gemmi code that builds the backbone of each chain (N, CA, C; Angstrom):
import gemmi

chains = {
    "A": [
        ("UNK", (0.853, -1.219, 0.000), (0.000, 0.000, 0.000), (0.874, 1.249, 0.000)),
        ("UNK", (1.832, 1.260, 0.927), (2.752, 2.407, 0.977), (3.547, 2.490, -0.327)),
        ("UNK", (4.019, 1.325, -0.797), (4.786, 1.273, -2.044), (3.980, 1.811, -3.217)),
        ("UNK", (2.721, 1.364, -3.290), (1.848, 1.818, -4.371), (1.727, 3.330, -4.352)),
        ("UNK", (1.589, 3.851, -3.142), (1.413, 5.275, -2.974), (2.663, 6.038, -3.409)),
        ("UNK", (3.831, 5.501, -3.033), (5.085, 6.139, -3.420), (5.212, 6.134, -4.937)),
        ("UNK", (4.854, 4.983, -5.550), (4.949, 4.898, -7.001), (4.005, 5.891, -7.668)),
        ("UNK", (2.796, 6.021, -7.066), (1.772, 6.861, -7.689), (2.226, 8.312, -7.808)),
        ("UNK", (3.067, 8.794, -6.878), (3.486, 10.184, -7.060), (4.932, 10.309, -7.543)),
        ("UNK", (5.520, 9.184, -7.955), (6.772, 9.181, -8.724), (7.992, 9.765, -8.043)),
        ("UNK", (7.928, 10.028, -6.764), (9.065, 10.755, -6.217), (9.377, 10.389, -4.773)),
        ("UNK", (8.625, 9.467, -4.173), (8.893, 9.094, -2.793), (8.319, 10.071, -1.780)),
        ("UNK", (7.628, 11.102, -2.253), (7.010, 12.042, -1.330), (5.575, 11.610, -1.049)),
        ("UNK", (5.107, 11.884, 0.147), (3.732, 11.567, 0.506), (2.821, 12.708, 0.041)),
        ("UNK", (1.887, 12.375, -0.871), (1.040, 13.403, -1.504), (0.235, 14.190, -0.463)),
        ("UNK", (-0.301, 13.485, 0.528), (-1.145, 14.182, 1.505), (-0.319, 15.152, 2.357)),
        ("UNK", (0.905, 14.727, 2.676), (1.784, 15.594, 3.464), (2.189, 16.830, 2.684)),
        ("UNK", (2.475, 16.652, 1.399), (2.803, 17.812, 0.555), (1.601, 18.755, 0.489)),
        ("UNK", (0.420, 18.173, 0.308), (-0.790, 18.986, 0.177), (-1.025, 19.818, 1.446)),
        ("UNK", (-0.957, 19.149, 2.593), (-1.189, 19.870, 3.858), (-0.089, 20.895, 4.127)),
        ("UNK", (1.138, 20.518, 3.775), (2.280, 21.404, 4.024), (2.193, 22.676, 3.200)),
        ("UNK", (2.015, 22.526, 1.882), (1.956, 23.714, 1.018), (0.720, 24.549, 1.335)),
        ("UNK", (-0.398, 23.860, 1.634), (-1.615, 24.577, 2.032), (-1.350, 25.428, 3.278)),
        ("UNK", (-0.619, 24.856, 4.226), (-0.306, 25.585, 5.463), (0.534, 26.829, 5.164)),
        ("UNK", (1.454, 26.724, 4.198), (2.342, 27.854, 3.874), (1.655, 28.919, 3.022)),
        ("UNK", (0.436, 28.612, 2.532), (-0.253, 29.543, 1.634), (-0.962, 30.665, 2.382)),
        ("UNK", (-0.652, 30.859, 3.649), (-1.302, 31.902, 4.443), (-0.256, 32.727, 5.191)),
        ("UNK", (-0.396, 34.055, 5.108), (0.593, 34.968, 5.678), (0.739, 34.853, 7.192)),
        ("UNK", (-0.382, 34.661, 7.893), (-0.318, 34.523, 9.353), (0.461, 33.261, 9.710)),
        ("UNK", (0.174, 32.178, 9.005), (0.863, 30.911, 9.298), (2.351, 31.004, 8.948)),
        ("UNK", (2.674, 31.705, 7.840), (4.095, 31.867, 7.507), (4.802, 32.690, 8.587)),
        ("UNK", (4.104, 33.710, 9.123), (4.707, 34.535, 10.176), (4.939, 33.714, 11.447)),
        ("UNK", (4.025, 32.794, 11.746), (4.194, 31.926, 12.922), (5.441, 31.054, 12.741)),
        ("UNK", (5.605, 30.504, 11.541), (6.790, 29.685, 11.266), (8.053, 30.524, 11.412)),
        ("UNK", (8.027, 31.733, 10.849), (9.191, 32.633, 10.949), (9.541, 32.870, 12.422)),
        ("UNK", (8.526, 33.136, 13.241), (8.756, 33.384, 14.673), (9.334, 32.155, 15.361)),
        ("UNK", (8.829, 30.979, 15.010), (9.251, 29.754, 15.708), (10.673, 29.315, 15.327)),
        ("UNK", (11.226, 29.863, 14.228), (12.633, 29.558, 13.930), (13.537, 30.140, 15.016)),
        ("UNK", (13.006, 31.125, 15.782), (13.803, 31.742, 16.857), (13.668, 30.980, 18.173)),
        ("UNK", (12.809, 29.969, 18.202), (12.640, 29.178, 19.419), (11.174, 28.979, 19.773)),
        ("UNK", (10.911, 28.095, 20.716), (9.555, 27.808, 21.171), (8.822, 29.065, 21.627)),
        ("UNK", (7.502, 29.041, 21.494), (6.688, 30.163, 21.973), (5.308, 29.655, 22.347)),
        ("UNK", (4.652, 30.364, 23.273), (3.291, 29.997, 23.652), (2.327, 30.489, 22.575)),
        ("UNK", (1.143, 29.875, 22.522), (0.119, 30.317, 21.564), (-0.194, 31.790, 21.800)),
        ("UNK", (-0.285, 32.223, 23.069), (-0.615, 33.621, 23.379), (0.455, 34.560, 22.829)),
        ("UNK", (1.746, 34.197, 23.003), (2.831, 35.032, 22.475), (2.803, 35.087, 20.952)),
        ("UNK", (2.532, 33.936, 20.353), (2.473, 33.889, 18.883), (1.326, 34.745, 18.355)),
        ("UNK", (0.208, 34.753, 19.094), (-0.991, 35.483, 18.636), (-0.843, 36.994, 18.813)),
        ("UNK", (-0.010, 37.412, 19.791), (0.077, 38.829, 20.189), (0.234, 39.817, 19.029)),
        ("UNK", (1.134, 39.557, 18.028), (1.314, 40.577, 16.971), (0.126, 40.710, 16.023)),
        ("UNK", (-0.833, 39.789, 16.107), (-1.898, 39.765, 15.102), (-3.210, 40.319, 15.643)),
        ("UNK", (-3.906, 41.039, 14.774), (-5.200, 41.594, 15.136), (-6.280, 40.572, 14.752)),
        ("UNK", (-6.202, 39.410, 15.372), (-7.113, 38.302, 15.052), (-7.657, 37.764, 16.374)),
        ("UNK", (-8.950, 37.410, 16.401), (-9.530, 36.802, 17.606), (-8.822, 35.473, 17.884)),
        ("UNK", (-8.646, 35.141, 19.155), (-7.883, 33.940, 19.513), (-8.433, 32.663, 18.859)),
        ("UNK", (-9.781, 32.459, 18.806), (-10.261, 31.225, 18.148), (-9.795, 31.121, 16.685)),
        ("UNK", (-9.789, 32.248, 15.968), (-9.319, 32.236, 14.572), (-7.835, 31.934, 14.528)),
        ("UNK", (-7.088, 32.514, 15.465), (-5.646, 32.257, 15.490), (-5.377, 30.773, 15.778)),
        ("UNK", (-6.163, 30.219, 16.700), (-6.001, 28.796, 17.039), (-6.242, 27.900, 15.825)),
        ("UNK", (-7.149, 28.326, 14.955), (-7.382, 27.579, 13.713), (-6.085, 27.477, 12.905)),
        ("UNK", (-5.355, 28.604, 12.810), (-4.079, 28.611, 12.079), (-3.074, 27.648, 12.730)),
        ("UNK", (-3.056, 27.686, 14.074), (-2.141, 26.799, 14.806), (-2.483, 25.341, 14.491)),
        ("UNK", (-3.782, 25.044, 14.438), (-4.209, 23.661, 14.164), (-3.848, 23.228, 12.748)),
        ("UNK", (-3.954, 24.143, 11.795), (-3.585, 23.819, 10.401), (-2.089, 23.497, 10.329)),
        ("UNK", (-1.273, 24.299, 11.014), (0.181, 24.057, 11.027), (0.502, 22.724, 11.698)),
        ("UNK", (-0.233, 22.433, 12.773), (-0.007, 21.187, 13.516), (-0.428, 19.980, 12.666)),
        ("UNK", (-1.587, 20.087, 11.991), (-2.073, 18.982, 11.147), (-1.102, 18.727, 9.993)),
        ("UNK", (-0.416, 19.776, 9.547), (0.561, 19.635, 8.459), (1.890, 19.103, 8.973)),
        ("UNK", (2.007, 18.964, 10.301), (3.255, 18.465, 10.882), (4.360, 19.501, 10.911)),
        ("UNK", (4.047, 20.752, 10.600), (5.086, 21.793, 10.567), (5.412, 22.311, 11.961)),
        ("UNK", (4.474, 22.143, 12.884), (4.738, 22.482, 14.286), (4.162, 21.369, 15.165)),
        ("UNK", (4.681, 21.292, 16.394), (4.040, 20.463, 17.415), (3.688, 21.378, 18.576)),
        ("UNK", (2.637, 21.024, 19.322), (2.272, 21.829, 20.488), (2.194, 20.911, 21.703)),
        ("UNK", (2.446, 21.500, 22.856), (2.455, 20.724, 24.097), (2.011, 21.619, 25.250)),
        ("UNK", (1.110, 21.126, 26.086), (0.638, 21.890, 27.238), (1.703, 21.814, 28.341)),
        ("UNK", (2.186, 22.966, 28.768), (3.198, 23.016, 29.846), (2.700, 23.982, 30.910)),
        ("UNK", (2.435, 23.493, 32.130), (1.952, 24.325, 33.241), (0.836, 25.269, 32.775)),
        ("UNK", (-0.167, 24.712, 32.117), (-1.334, 25.500, 31.723), (-1.144, 26.371, 30.496)),
        ("UNK", (0.058, 26.337, 29.902), (0.321, 27.164, 28.705), (0.620, 26.232, 27.540)),
        ("UNK", (-0.002, 26.473, 26.370), (0.290, 25.627, 25.209), (1.495, 26.184, 24.456)),
        ("UNK", (2.593, 25.427, 24.485), (3.823, 25.849, 23.810), (3.887, 25.231, 22.412)),
        ("UNK", (4.430, 25.990, 21.466), (4.551, 25.531, 20.080), (6.025, 25.488, 19.684)),
        ("UNK", (6.397, 24.471, 18.937), (7.764, 24.415, 18.417), (7.758, 24.025, 16.941)),
        ("UNK", (8.726, 24.522, 16.219), (8.842, 24.230, 14.792), (9.319, 22.788, 14.589)),
        ("UNK", (8.776, 22.130, 13.584), (9.299, 20.819, 13.164), (10.007, 21.047, 11.823)),
        ("UNK", (11.268, 21.451, 11.928), (11.984, 21.945, 10.749), (12.190, 20.877, 9.683)),
        ("UNK", (12.234, 19.604, 10.081), (12.454, 18.558, 9.060), (11.270, 18.468, 8.095)),
        ("UNK", (10.062, 18.807, 8.568), (8.901, 18.769, 7.671), (8.968, 19.931, 6.664)),
        ("UNK", (9.465, 21.064, 7.160), (9.720, 22.212, 6.277), (10.765, 21.808, 5.228)),
        ("UNK", (11.762, 21.038, 5.680), (12.814, 20.563, 4.771), (12.275, 19.639, 3.683)),
        ("UNK", (11.235, 18.880, 4.026), (10.623, 17.976, 3.043), (9.997, 18.784, 1.901)),
        ("UNK", (9.300, 19.862, 2.273), (8.664, 20.713, 1.249), (9.746, 21.371, 0.386)),
        ("UNK", (10.834, 21.788, 1.036), (11.946, 22.405, 0.303), (12.531, 21.398, -0.697)),
        ("UNK", (12.702, 20.147, -0.236), (13.293, 19.129, -1.130), (12.388, 18.823, -2.314)),
        ("UNK", (11.066, 18.852, -2.095), (10.169, 18.611, -3.235), (10.439, 19.661, -4.307)),
        ("UNK", (10.472, 20.930, -3.897), (10.697, 22.008, -4.871), (12.082, 21.902, -5.485)),
        ("UNK", (13.105, 21.717, -4.661), (14.478, 21.775, -5.178), (14.762, 20.616, -6.132)),
        ("UNK", (14.074, 19.464, -5.931), (14.220, 18.341, -6.857), (13.815, 18.725, -8.270)),
        ("UNK", (12.708, 19.430, -8.386), (12.240, 19.814, -9.717), (13.037, 20.993, -10.272)),
        ("UNK", (13.501, 21.846, -9.363), (14.402, 22.928, -9.795), (15.661, 22.313, -10.411)),
        ("UNK", (16.185, 21.264, -9.752), (17.415, 20.611, -10.220), (17.167, 19.932, -11.567)),
        ("UNK", (16.002, 19.255, -11.703), (15.659, 18.585, -12.967), (15.615, 19.608, -14.097)),
        ("UNK", (15.067, 20.753, -13.797), (14.941, 21.833, -14.775), (16.313, 22.359, -15.185)),
        ("UNK", (17.183, 22.569, -14.206), (18.536, 23.086, -14.508), (19.315, 22.070, -15.334)),
        ("UNK", (19.196, 20.762, -14.985), (19.888, 19.716, -15.739), (19.456, 19.769, -17.199)),
        ("UNK", (18.149, 19.931, -17.416), (17.633, 19.998, -18.782), (18.217, 21.217, -19.516)),
        ("UNK", (18.254, 22.361, -18.849), (18.810, 23.568, -19.465), (20.287, 23.372, -19.801)),
        ("UNK", (21.036, 22.725, -18.880), (22.464, 22.456, -19.122), (22.645, 21.591, -20.361)),
        ("UNK", (21.784, 20.542, -20.462), (21.881, 19.643, -21.627), (21.596, 20.399, -22.910)),
        ("UNK", (20.554, 21.232, -22.882), (20.230, 22.044, -24.060), (21.422, 22.925, -24.413)),
        ("UNK", (22.062, 23.496, -23.374), (23.240, 24.347, -23.578), (24.370, 23.568, -24.233)),
        ("UNK", (24.585, 22.327, -23.757), (25.637, 21.471, -24.339), (25.362, 21.215, -25.820)),
        ("UNK", (24.089, 20.865, -26.127), (23.718, 20.556, -27.517), (23.944, 21.789, -28.399)),
        ("UNK", (23.496, 22.943, -27.909), (23.680, 24.177, -28.689), (25.160, 24.485, -28.830)),
        ("UNK", (25.922, 24.235, -27.751), (27.374, 24.468, -27.784), (28.040, 23.596, -28.829)),
        ("UNK", (27.666, 22.300, -28.878), (28.259, 21.380, -29.866), (27.915, 21.808, -31.282)),
        ("UNK", (26.635, 22.212, -31.474), (26.227, 22.693, -32.800), (27.086, 23.877, -33.214)),
        ("UNK", (27.342, 24.772, -32.231), (28.174, 25.950, -32.505), (29.577, 25.537, -32.933)),
        ("UNK", (30.146, 24.486, -32.275), (31.502, 24.018, -32.596), (31.597, 23.503, -34.031)),
        ("UNK", (30.491, 22.874, -34.486), (30.514, 22.240, -35.807), (30.454, 23.259, -36.939)),
        ("UNK", (29.997, 24.487, -36.617), (29.853, 25.480, -37.695), (31.198, 26.031, -38.155)),
    ],
    "B": [
        ("UNK", (5.767, 52.635, -1.319), (4.696, 51.622, -1.267), (5.301, 50.213, -1.311)),
        ("UNK", (6.195, 50.030, -2.294), (6.875, 48.738, -2.404), (7.698, 48.487, -1.137)),
        ("UNK", (8.407, 49.540, -0.689), (9.241, 49.423, 0.517), (8.403, 49.029, 1.728)),
        ("UNK", (7.241, 49.696, 1.876), (6.362, 49.399, 3.008), (5.950, 47.937, 2.975)),
        ("UNK", (5.628, 47.467, 1.756), (5.187, 46.094, 1.594), (6.301, 45.120, 1.964)),
        ("UNK", (7.513, 45.436, 1.513), (8.653, 44.575, 1.823), (8.862, 44.528, 3.332)),
        ("UNK", (8.766, 45.726, 3.970), (8.971, 45.765, 5.415), (7.903, 44.953, 6.138)),
        ("UNK", (6.660, 45.050, 5.619), (5.539, 44.406, 6.302), (5.720, 42.895, 6.396)),
        ("UNK", (6.379, 42.270, 5.410), (6.558, 40.824, 5.572), (7.992, 40.447, 5.936)),
        ("UNK", (8.798, 41.475, 6.264), (10.093, 41.256, 6.934), (11.143, 40.481, 6.156)),
        ("UNK", (10.921, 40.216, 4.879), (11.871, 39.320, 4.249), (12.106, 39.622, 2.774)),
        ("UNK", (11.462, 40.668, 2.242), (11.663, 40.967, 0.836), (10.836, 40.098, -0.096)),
        ("UNK", (10.026, 39.197, 0.445), (9.168, 38.364, -0.395), (7.800, 39.026, -0.544)),
        ("UNK", (7.194, 38.847, -1.678), (5.865, 39.381, -1.920), (4.823, 38.400, -1.374)),
        ("UNK", (4.036, 38.864, -0.389), (3.107, 37.976, 0.323), (2.098, 37.332, -0.633)),
        ("UNK", (1.592, 38.127, -1.578), (0.562, 37.583, -2.469), (1.153, 36.503, -3.383)),
        ("UNK", (2.390, 36.725, -3.816), (3.045, 35.738, -4.675), (3.310, 34.430, -3.928)),
        ("UNK", (3.735, 34.564, -2.669), (3.947, 33.359, -1.843), (2.630, 32.615, -1.665)),
        ("UNK", (1.566, 33.388, -1.377), (0.257, 32.778, -1.138), (-0.215, 31.997, -2.370)),
        ("UNK", (-0.155, 32.644, -3.532), (-0.602, 31.979, -4.771), (0.292, 30.805, -5.127)),
        ("UNK", (1.587, 30.983, -4.889), (2.542, 29.929, -5.230), (2.336, 28.682, -4.389)),
        ("UNK", (2.298, 28.857, -3.066), (2.129, 27.684, -2.188), (0.745, 27.057, -2.386)),
        ("UNK", (-0.268, 27.919, -2.593), (-1.616, 27.408, -2.873), (-1.595, 26.521, -4.130)),
        ("UNK", (-0.874, 26.976, -5.144), (-0.788, 26.215, -6.400), (-0.130, 24.853, -6.171)),
        ("UNK", (0.882, 24.813, -5.294), (1.602, 23.556, -5.039), (0.827, 22.606, -4.120)),
        ("UNK", (-0.273, 23.092, -3.536), (-1.029, 22.280, -2.567), (-1.969, 21.287, -3.242)),
        ("UNK", (-1.817, 21.060, -4.524), (-2.695, 20.138, -5.250), (-1.864, 19.157, -6.081)),
        ("UNK", (-2.202, 17.869, -5.968), (-1.420, 16.819, -6.626), (-1.395, 16.918, -8.145)),
        ("UNK", (-2.530, 17.287, -8.751), (-2.570, 17.429, -10.212), (-1.640, 18.555, -10.649)),
        ("UNK", (-1.687, 19.654, -9.922), (-0.838, 20.797, -10.296), (0.635, 20.475, -10.068)),
        ("UNK", (0.952, 19.724, -8.985), (2.358, 19.332, -8.783), (2.830, 18.410, -9.906)),
        ("UNK", (1.927, 17.524, -10.377), (2.296, 16.616, -11.473), (2.545, 17.407, -12.761)),
        ("UNK", (1.769, 18.449, -12.994), (1.970, 19.292, -14.185), (3.350, 19.959, -14.112)),
        ("UNK", (3.703, 20.468, -12.935), (5.029, 21.091, -12.763), (6.128, 20.060, -13.022)),
        ("UNK", (5.941, 18.865, -12.457), (6.937, 17.794, -12.652), (7.113, 17.511, -14.144)),
        ("UNK", (6.006, 17.417, -14.870), (6.066, 17.135, -16.309), (6.779, 18.269, -17.059)),
        ("UNK", (6.490, 19.512, -16.674), (7.053, 20.658, -17.419), (8.548, 20.854, -17.169)),
        ("UNK", (9.087, 20.228, -16.113), (10.556, 20.306, -15.938), (11.254, 19.584, -17.098)),
        ("UNK", (10.514, 18.700, -17.802), (11.106, 17.973, -18.943), (10.955, 18.747, -20.247)),
        ("UNK", (10.284, 19.892, -20.211), (10.138, 20.702, -21.425), (8.698, 21.131, -21.642)),
        ("UNK", (8.501, 22.054, -22.562), (7.169, 22.566, -22.905), (6.206, 21.443, -23.280)),
        ("UNK", (4.929, 21.669, -23.036), (3.915, 20.687, -23.427), (2.603, 21.413, -23.687)),
        ("UNK", (1.766, 20.825, -24.544), (0.446, 21.413, -24.805), (-0.486, 21.069, -23.642)),
        ("UNK", (-1.555, 21.854, -23.496), (-2.544, 21.586, -22.450), (-3.115, 20.179, -22.631)),
        ("UNK", (-3.379, 19.782, -23.895), (-3.950, 18.450, -24.164), (-2.992, 17.341, -23.707)),
        ("UNK", (-1.690, 17.499, -24.002), (-0.698, 16.498, -23.569), (-0.609, 16.449, -22.047)),
        ("UNK", (-0.637, 17.634, -21.414), (-0.560, 17.682, -19.949), (-1.772, 16.999, -19.324)),
        ("UNK", (-2.941, 17.183, -19.949), (-4.197, 16.647, -19.390), (-4.302, 15.134, -19.562)),
        ("UNK", (-3.634, 14.592, -20.602), (-3.819, 13.184, -20.993), (-3.716, 12.167, -19.844)),
        ("UNK", (-2.705, 12.277, -18.931), (-2.598, 11.222, -17.893), (-3.705, 11.280, -16.837)),
        ("UNK", (-4.514, 12.350, -16.837), (-5.471, 12.539, -15.747), (-6.890, 12.198, -16.175)),
        ("UNK", (-7.617, 11.596, -15.257), (-9.012, 11.260, -15.492), (-9.882, 12.434, -15.020)),
        ("UNK", (-9.679, 13.573, -15.663), (-10.368, 14.813, -15.279), (-10.933, 15.431, -16.553)),
        ("UNK", (-12.139, 15.995, -16.470), (-12.700, 16.702, -17.629), (-11.812, 17.902, -17.971)),
        ("UNK", (-11.703, 18.212, -19.264), (-10.797, 19.279, -19.697), (-11.073, 20.624, -19.005)),
        ("UNK", (-12.363, 21.042, -18.835), (-12.593, 22.325, -18.148), (-11.993, 22.349, -16.731)),
        ("UNK", (-12.101, 21.220, -16.009), (-11.521, 21.151, -14.653), (-10.005, 21.210, -14.744)),
        ("UNK", (-9.443, 20.533, -15.729), (-7.987, 20.558, -15.881), (-7.514, 21.972, -16.206)),
        ("UNK", (-8.276, 22.666, -17.068), (-7.916, 24.049, -17.426), (-7.906, 24.959, -16.205)),
        ("UNK", (-8.781, 24.666, -15.241), (-8.789, 25.435, -13.992), (-7.429, 25.328, -13.290)),
        ("UNK", (-6.878, 24.102, -13.257), (-5.563, 23.892, -12.640), (-4.489, 24.669, -13.388)),
        ("UNK", (-4.574, 24.644, -14.725), (-3.598, 25.381, -15.544), (-3.670, 26.872, -15.207)),
        ("UNK", (-4.902, 27.373, -15.052), (-5.072, 28.808, -14.748), (-4.532, 29.164, -13.373)),
        ("UNK", (-4.704, 28.267, -12.397), (-4.168, 28.517, -11.044), (-2.643, 28.605, -11.105)),
        ("UNK", (-2.022, 27.682, -11.859), (-0.558, 27.687, -12.001), (-0.091, 28.953, -12.712)),
        ("UNK", (-0.857, 29.380, -13.713), (-0.501, 30.576, -14.483), (-0.648, 31.828, -13.612)),
        ("UNK", (-1.744, 31.909, -12.846), (-1.962, 33.068, -11.965), (-0.874, 33.146, -10.896)),
        ("UNK", (-0.335, 32.009, -10.512), (0.749, 31.967, -9.514), (2.098, 32.294, -10.145)),
        ("UNK", (2.124, 32.421, -11.474), (3.390, 32.732, -12.168), (4.307, 31.521, -12.288)),
        ("UNK", (3.817, 30.331, -11.924), (4.670, 29.132, -11.981), (4.778, 28.582, -13.401)),
        ("UNK", (3.795, 28.906, -14.238), (3.897, 28.542, -15.657), (3.429, 29.726, -16.501)),
        ("UNK", (3.840, 29.741, -17.766), (3.253, 30.665, -18.736), (2.661, 29.813, -19.848)),
        ("UNK", (1.616, 30.341, -20.501), (1.022, 29.599, -21.617), (0.987, 30.520, -22.832)),
        ("UNK", (1.030, 29.921, -24.013), (1.057, 30.696, -25.254), (0.379, 29.867, -26.343)),
        ("UNK", (-0.505, 30.533, -27.107), (-1.197, 29.857, -28.207), (-0.240, 29.769, -29.398)),
        ("UNK", (0.045, 28.561, -29.853), (0.924, 28.352, -31.018), (0.199, 27.475, -32.027)),
        ("UNK", (-0.099, 28.032, -33.203), (-0.802, 27.294, -34.275), (-2.015, 26.530, -33.707)),
        ("UNK", (-2.843, 27.226, -32.976), (-4.081, 26.630, -32.473), (-3.933, 25.718, -31.263)),
        ("UNK", (-2.699, 25.560, -30.773), (-2.458, 24.697, -29.604), (-1.914, 25.568, -28.472)),
        ("UNK", (-2.472, 25.424, -27.258), (-1.945, 26.206, -26.134), (-0.786, 25.461, -25.485)),
        ("UNK", (0.418, 26.039, -25.607), (1.616, 25.426, -25.045), (1.898, 26.008, -23.662)),
        ("UNK", (2.395, 25.162, -22.748), (2.713, 25.590, -21.383), (4.207, 25.400, -21.131)),
        ("UNK", (4.795, 26.347, -20.427), (6.198, 26.181, -20.039), (6.379, 26.542, -18.567)),
        ("UNK", (7.309, 25.909, -17.918), (7.594, 26.166, -16.507), (8.314, 27.504, -16.355)),
        ("UNK", (7.969, 28.247, -15.315), (8.732, 29.447, -14.951), (9.511, 29.093, -13.679)),
        ("UNK", (10.678, 28.508, -13.898), (11.407, 27.887, -12.786), (11.877, 28.904, -11.740)),
        ("UNK", (12.084, 30.157, -12.156), (12.575, 31.140, -11.172), (11.514, 31.408, -10.099)),
        ("UNK", (10.211, 31.293, -10.471), (9.168, 31.502, -9.468), (9.136, 30.333, -8.476)),
        ("UNK", (9.399, 29.146, -8.987), (9.534, 27.966, -8.127), (10.728, 28.193, -7.176)),
        ("UNK", (11.794, 28.786, -7.717), (12.983, 29.089, -6.923), (12.691, 30.062, -5.788)),
        ("UNK", (11.760, 30.991, -6.046), (11.395, 31.976, -5.021), (10.746, 31.269, -3.824)),
        ("UNK", (9.861, 30.310, -4.114), (9.192, 29.559, -3.033), (10.223, 28.738, -2.262)),
        ("UNK", (11.170, 28.155, -3.013), (12.234, 27.373, -2.365), (13.053, 28.263, -1.431)),
        ("UNK", (13.386, 29.477, -1.916), (14.203, 30.378, -1.087), (13.470, 30.815, 0.172)),
        ("UNK", (12.139, 31.000, 0.067), (11.394, 31.369, 1.275), (11.589, 30.279, 2.335)),
        ("UNK", (11.384, 29.029, 1.934), (11.508, 27.920, 2.894), (12.950, 27.799, 3.384)),
        ("UNK", (13.910, 27.823, 2.464), (15.298, 27.546, 2.855), (15.840, 28.637, 3.778)),
        ("UNK", (15.333, 29.876, 3.621), (15.745, 30.960, 4.525), (15.412, 30.627, 5.970)),
        ("UNK", (14.205, 30.107, 6.187), (13.807, 29.794, 7.561), (14.457, 28.503, 8.056)),
        ("UNK", (14.694, 27.591, 7.118), (15.444, 26.386, 7.469), (16.837, 26.789, 7.970)),
        ("UNK", (17.466, 27.742, 7.252), (18.815, 28.199, 7.612), (18.801, 28.894, 8.971)),
        ("UNK", (17.769, 29.742, 9.203), (17.657, 30.448, 10.490), (17.552, 29.432, 11.632)),
        ("UNK", (16.797, 28.392, 11.389), (16.591, 27.335, 12.381), (17.902, 26.595, 12.677)),
        ("UNK", (18.645, 26.263, 11.617), (19.913, 25.544, 11.804), (20.928, 26.410, 12.545)),
        ("UNK", (20.970, 27.713, 12.214), (21.875, 28.639, 12.897), (21.582, 28.646, 14.390)),
        ("UNK", (20.265, 28.673, 14.704), (19.873, 28.679, 16.117), (20.310, 27.386, 16.807)),
        ("UNK", (20.119, 26.251, 16.131), (20.521, 24.964, 16.710), (22.037, 24.924, 16.920)),
        ("UNK", (22.793, 25.463, 15.925), (24.256, 25.494, 16.048), (24.678, 26.310, 17.266)),
        ("UNK", (24.005, 27.480, 17.440), (24.334, 28.345, 18.580), (24.047, 27.635, 19.892)),
        ("UNK", (22.889, 26.973, 19.961), (22.547, 26.200, 21.162), (23.615, 25.139, 21.414)),
        ("UNK", (24.050, 24.495, 20.331), (25.093, 23.471, 20.431), (26.377, 24.055, 20.993)),
        ("UNK", (26.748, 25.264, 20.500), (27.960, 25.942, 20.985), (27.847, 26.218, 22.484)),
        ("UNK", (26.670, 26.753, 22.885), (26.470, 27.103, 24.292), (26.575, 25.841, 25.157)),
        ("UNK", (25.892, 24.778, 24.723), (25.938, 23.533, 25.492), (27.362, 22.988, 25.528)),
        ("UNK", (28.076, 23.122, 24.383), (29.470, 22.670, 24.295), (30.351, 23.400, 25.292)),
        ("UNK", (30.173, 24.740, 25.363), (30.979, 25.552, 26.293), (30.696, 25.173, 27.730)),
        ("UNK", (29.363, 24.970, 28.034), (28.984, 24.558, 29.395), (29.677, 23.256, 29.744)),
        ("UNK", (29.686, 22.347, 28.754), (30.337, 21.043, 28.949), (31.826, 21.223, 29.273)),
        ("UNK", (32.491, 22.176, 28.564), (33.924, 22.417, 28.781), (34.213, 22.916, 30.186)),
        ("UNK", (33.242, 23.707, 30.715), (33.474, 24.317, 32.015), (33.356, 23.321, 33.168)),
        ("UNK", (32.667, 22.204, 32.882), (32.427, 21.247, 33.972), (33.697, 20.490, 34.336)),
    ],
}
model = gemmi.Model(1)
for chain_id, residues in chains.items():
    chain = gemmi.Chain(chain_id)
    for i, (resn, *xyz) in enumerate(residues, 1):
        res = gemmi.Residue()
        res.name, res.seqid = resn, gemmi.SeqId(i, " ")
        for name, pos in zip(("N", "CA", "C"), xyz):
            atom = gemmi.Atom()
            atom.name, atom.element = name, gemmi.Element(name[0])
            atom.pos, atom.b_iso = gemmi.Position(*pos), 0.0
            res.add_atom(atom)
        chain.add_residue(res)
    model.add_chain(chain)
structure = gemmi.Structure()
structure.add_model(model)
structure.setup_entities()
């Protein structure tokens, strides 16, 4: 089942994880939360402070990030702390960079072919 | 105006472009189209062929990718050709890798501090 799934998306990436991950990054508030968490753990209240958003709406963003595996949260002495899961961010980066690399390889090959044609003239 | 916008998202990235870009990548059909286009230009009909989707629905995906700037399309002799705009893909990669780098720097610093504490014992 897992094998079939890996084959189906041709790249070893989990389609649902990519979908949730990129969806999570498609929102400015969520991107700002990730940016903040690169500096270290923070409570939900601290993360919410810079935003003019009601706490229930902000919590929705936190839940989307958590469901995407980009952050984990943990209750500590009555405060919910959030931390970045940077390896999941790295997975999304690798998906993009793989295709960037494929594209550059193709351009290099085209360059080689054009270069050889130039030599023959 | 541009300066204010750059300051507002703290990183020189255009928020709307990030939003459209990541949103575009949050769908498996659209990711497959990007994967295919890394191998070279293709017509909309060729891109649609592997998918069991009605053409109007497939065209919606093409339009989302185009609005995100990830592909451009051009009518050539009655056929709409699509090409990848790899630099826009690169922009999304750089957004992620910037925060990945910030995170690693922080971990390295923590490692240094813990290392020094260890030396003092």
